[in-house]
N, C-alpha and C positions, 0 to 999 in steps of 0.2 A: 888117315886123313896127312900125316907126317909125311908121307912121297907126291900127297900133290902138287898142285902150281898153281901161283896167284891166282891164276884167272881161273883154276880148277875150284879153290877155295871161293871162290866170287860167287858160285853159281852151283849150290847143293841143289842138289832135288831131293826134293821129297825128308827133308833131316829129318830125324828119328833119333833120340836120346831118350834111354828107359834109366831104368832102377831095377836089377831084379828082385822081384816079390812086390812089388812098390806099386810100380806102373809106367809110364810111358807118353810122351809127349812129340806130338810128330807135325810138321809147320810143310801143308801142300805146295808145292811149287819151288821154285829159288829162294832157296837163303844163303845169303853173304857172312860167310861162319871168321872171315878175315881176322874180327877185332873181338872176338869171346874167347872167355876161359869158362868153357860148360860147368868145370867144379864152384867156378865162382856163380856164375851166372844164373844156373838149374838148378833149384833143389828140389825134388822128391821126397818123400816123405810118406808116412802110412797117412793115407788119406787127403794126401796134398800135394801143388803141385805148388810151386813160389818163383817167380822171375826176377830178374835182379831183386836175392832181396836183403845184400848189400849197399847197394848205388842205386838210385833216383831209372826208374826206367826210361828208354826212351820215347817219342812220340809214336802215338797209336800206327801204325803199320811199318812202323824205323828196328830195325836190330831182331830178337826177337817177339816184340810186342806186336801181334799179327797173329789173324788164324791159325788156330792148331785145335789140330780134334787129338785131346788128353784122355789117357787112360787109366783110370785110378783100379789097384784092388781092394777092394773095400767087403772084406764078407763079413756076416753077419753074427755077433760075438756066441748067438744062443743057434744049435744045431737041429731043433727042432720048427723049425719056421715052416710058415704052411705058403701053400697060394695065394692068399691072402695077405698075407705076411707082404709076401715078395711085391701085391700090386701098394700096398702102401708102404715097402721101401721105393719102388720107386719112383713116385709120386711126392715122397719127400726129396727125392735126387732131382726128380725137373724140380721142385722150386727150389731147388738151392742151385742148381746149375744157371735157372734164373734172376737170382738174388743180385748175381754176381758177374749177372750181362749174358752169361751161356745161354749155349740153347742142348736140352736133354737130348743124347741119343739111346741109350739103351744104357741096363742096368741086368743081370743075369746069376745074382748071385756072390758075385765072385766080380763082375768088375764094370764099374760106370765107366761110360764112354759121353764127353761131351764135347761141343765146339767152344 
């Protein structure tokens, strides 16, 4: 990104930011990244993603506060999880997604994906 022009930085297509072993967030479409310090504006921790943790979020649809696809690496703490348990975990993560206004996409015992 450091070699991109202002014009290019104003129109990044399908911007994706991740933290190895923790997860990633992808904003479909075009995103203007000229005014962002990603180390400050995006925090990906074990099982969570926070945008603008230390400052006020812009209005919905502006900056990074817009529709995105989030992938979080969430593994059960026990290794003996059975198919019924998988269904229960998927149901729980689906409810959590809806509680904060998101839409559950999938969970496969390693990755929780939602919008």
